[in-house]
N, C-alpha and C positions, 0 to 999 in steps of 0.2 A: 259733659258742659266742659272742655279744655281750660283752667286759667291762663288766660291769656298770657305769655313772662314779659312782654312791658310792662305790667303794670305791677309787678312789683320798685317798678325806678320810683315809686311812689314816696311807698312806707326809706326808699335804700334812701333813696333823693333826702325825704325829709330828717332825714336820724347825718343822714351830712352834713347839708347846709346846719342842724340842731350845734354838733362836734365842732363844727371849724368856728360854729361864732362862738364858742364855747373855748375852746383855746387859740381863736388870737381876743380873746379881749383880755387874758391872760391874769383872770380871779379865778384864787385856787376855787375847787369847789363846784364848777360847774361843765367839768366832762361824766361823761354817762359814766367813763369806771372809777372816777371819785363820789359821784353820789352813788352808786351800788358800796362801794366800801360802803359806805357813812351811814347807809340801810341796814348794809350788813353785820353793823359794827364794828369793823372791822379798825376805822380807823377816823375819830375820833374812839378808843378799845371800848365798849357795852358789853354788859352781861352776858347780849345774847350775842356775843361773837363766836360760840362754838359751835348753834345755831345757824347760824350766818356764813359762815365758815364752810361746813355739809351742807349748805342748801348750792351758793357756787359749786359749789364742787361734784354733787350730784345732777345742776343741772348741764356741769360742763361733760360727765359721761355721757350721764345724757342724747344729746344733740350728737358727739362724738359715733355716742351708736349709734342716735341717726342718721343722719348722713352719710359713713358710710355701710353701715349695712340695710339703710331702706327701711 
């Protein structure tokens, strides 16, 4: 079964709405990047920061390979 491309609008639209609301409310720590930084221990600095940074880097490398290489 082919997955209809238009269905991707649901998660993409949800993310766009949540991110727009987080940017509009101007509170620190509400955007996706700020949440990821906090969870990874980047800001504020936590003891697991090296693992968090490695996890982000590994995910970015995997995503690039997945999107480019197929």
